[in-house]
N, C-alpha and C positions, 0 to 999 in steps of 0.2 A: 228098236231104238236102244242105243247104248246108254247105260247108266254110269255116270261118273261118280267114283268114290272120292268125294272131296276130302273126307277125313283121312284117307290113306295118303292122298297127295300132300295134305297139310303136315302129316306126321313125317313124311319123307323130307319135307322142307324145313323141319325143325319147329313148326308152329304148334302152339298149344291151344286147347280149348279155353274159352273165356271162363275164368273162375276155377280152372283145373287145379287140383291139389298137387303142389310140388313135392318132390322127394323130401324126406325128413331133413337131410343135410342142406339141400337147397332152400328149404323153407326157413330154416334158422339163419341162413346167410341173408335172405331177404329181410328177415326181422332185424338183424343186426344193422343192415344198411339203412333201415328206416326207423331205427331206435329214437331218433330225434323227434319223429312224429308222435310217438307215445309219450315222451317227456313233455313236449310242448302241449299236447292235449291235456295231460294231467295238470300242468301249471295253469293253463287257461281255465280249467274247471274250478280249481281252487280260487283263482281270482274272481271268476263269475259268481261263485257262492258267496264271496265276501261282498261283492257289489250288490247282490240281490237283497242282503240283509243289512239293516241299519247298524247293527253291532259288528258286522263283518266277521273277521277272524275270531273274535271273542266267542262266537257260538260253538266253535270247535271244542273249546274247553268248557263253556257254560253248559252245554247239553249233558255231558256225563256228570258234571258237578251237580246239576239240578237233580239228575236221577239219583245220585249218591245221597243227596240231602233228603229226597223223598223216601228212599229205602231205609236210610239211617233213622229217620223219624219213626217209620212204621216198625221196622224189625229190630231196631235198637232198643225199643221200649217193650214191644209185645213178645218177641221171641225169648225163650228161656236162655239164661246165661250159658248153660252148658253146650249150646249149639255154636258158639262163636270161636272156640279155640282159645289159645293162650295169648294171641296178639291183641293189641289195642283195637277195639272194634271199628272206630271211625276210620283210621288209616287202612285197616284191613278191608273195609267196605269200599273205600275210594279206589284203592289199587284194583280191586276186582272189577268195579264198574268201568274204570278207564281202560283197562286191558281188554275186557270183553267187548267194549264198543269198537275196538280196532277190528276184532273178528266179525262182529255183526254188520258193520258198515261195509267191510270188504265182501262179505257174503252177498249182501243185498245189491251193492253196486255192480259186482261182478256178474251176478245173474242177469242184470238188465243191460249189460254192456253191448250185446249184439242186437237184441230186440229194440233197445232204446236208441240205436243208431242205424235204423233200417235204411234211411236214405243214403247215408255214408257208405254202408256196406254194398248197396246196389249200384252206386254211381262210380266208385273208385276201386281200383285193383291194388290191393295190399294184403299182407298176411293178417287175417282177422284176429289172430291171437294178440295183436298189438292193442286191441280195444280193452280186453280184461286186464292186460298188463298195465295199460294207462290208468285204469281205475285203482289198481293196487299201488301204483306209484303215487297217485293222489292221496290215498289213505296213509302212506308212509310220510308224505310231506305234512299231512295234518297230525300225524302221530307225534312228531318231534315237539311241537309246543305243548301237546297234551302231556307228554312224559315230563317235560320241564316243570309245568305247573303242578303236576302230581307230586313231584319230589319236593317242591316248595311247600305244598300243603302238608305233607307228612312231616316235614321238618318243623313247621309251625305247630303241629300237633304233638311235638315232643319226640319224634323219632330221630336220633342222631345220625348224621351222614357217616357212611363207612365205605371202605374200598370195595366191598362186595356189591355196591351199587353199579359198578362197571359191568357186572355180569348180566345186567339188563340188556346190554347190546347183543351178545350172542343169542339170548333168549328171544329177542325181537327178530333177529335174523331167521331163526328157526320158525317163528310164528308167521313171518312174512311168506316164507316158502309154503307153509301150510295154507295160509289164506289165499295165495295165488292158485294153488292146486284146487281148492274148494271153488274159487271164482271161475276157473276154467271149466270144471265139471258142471257147475250150475249154469254157466253161460250156454253150454251146448244143450243141456236138458231143457232150459227155458225156450230155446228155439224150437225144439221138437214138441214140447208140452207147455203150451202157453199158460196153463193153469198153475204151473210151478210158482209164478209170481204171487199167487194167493196162498200157497203152502209155505213159502219161505219165512214169512213173519211168524207162523206157528212153530216151525222148526227152531227158529232163533229164540223164541220165547221158552220153548221146552229146554233148549240148551242152557239158557240163562238160569232157569230154576234148578237145573240138575248139575251145574258146574261148580256150585259152591261159591257164588259171588257174595252173598250176605250171610253165609254160615259155613262152618267147617265140615266138609264131608267126613273127615277123619273122626270128628267128634260125634256127628249125627249117626254115622254107620259103624261106630266102634264095635258094636255087638253083632254086626253082620259082615264078616270079613269077605265073603264071596261077592256080595253086592258092592262093597267098597272097592274091591279089586277091579271089578268091571267099570265102576265110575272113574277110577284113576287111570284107566286105559284111554280115556278121552283126552286127546292132546290139548284141547283148549283149557281144560282143568289144570293140566300140568304146566302150561305156560303161565297161568295166573298164580299157581302155587309156587313156581320157581321165582317169579318176580317178587312175590311176597317174601319168600325166603331170603332173596338178595337184599331187599329193602330193610327187613328187620334183622338181617345178619344173624339169623337163628341157626342155620346149619341143620334144619330139621328135614329138609327135602331129601328123600333117598336118592342115591345115585342113579337108580333105574329110571327115574323121572326124566333125567337128561337123555337117556336112550330113547324113551318114548317121544320126547319133544323133538329130538334131532331126526330120528328115523321116521316119525310120524310126518314131520314137515317134508322130508326128502321124498318119501314114498308117495305121499299125497300129490306133491308137485309133479313127479314123473308120471303118475297115473293121469293127472289132469292134463298134462301136455299131450300125451298120446291120445287120450279120449277126445280132446278138442281138435287136434290135428286131423284125426281120421275123418272128421265130418266137415272139413274145410270147404269142400265143393257145395255143400248144402246151405251154407249161410247166405242169406239173401235170396234163396229160391223157395224155402219152405213158407 
């Protein structure tokens, strides 16, 4: 009895296996052609989050603001003065909380972008990378009112506006690249290791307390230069520090922080893209 090699016949006819990973160039071409899907999905989720809550869009700003109020009440009174650095503490804290929330929400939402859309992944054929991209687009949309409110608050608290504030734009571009890379890496890991969803809040919490959100790393670790250097290699810390430097127009951030912010964002994004793309065939099957 003759066995027919259906796969060979299909290959000769130019047919591809369902869910087969396209070449790198073809994959990005498919994503570009379907970019409207990611944008529409991000906008829909922002609108859905607003309709689900009575205060709607206000929660985008209220959440980090309430966190800042809580940490300000606790650490602004309890923590010793020499841990806060030279900047006014309340604006210093608000900037840290607002900017860190951009990272934490991107990390969490990106990690769930595949597992949280299992029915969509299994029923439709499209580049799966569009799902974590859609989550980051959503976070960027929500970031804009957060930044505006943050700047209004710091002005009310006595920080004068300066041209240096425009430097927040390239800083946020670098941070968006970094966040997307982290989202892509965590999205694939969560597919393979479902317990990652339980670990991510712990990682985020550790990052929060070691990034210098409510204290100055430079002040706390002044007598431990080696440990300070390691802490400063964390791109999230550098994004927060650079935004603070731009808002306070202090010029205290060293130039190498820009290199870490830029290269950290770019390298993380490239690694995330390649890491996620190589497992394209497995999404929806694991």
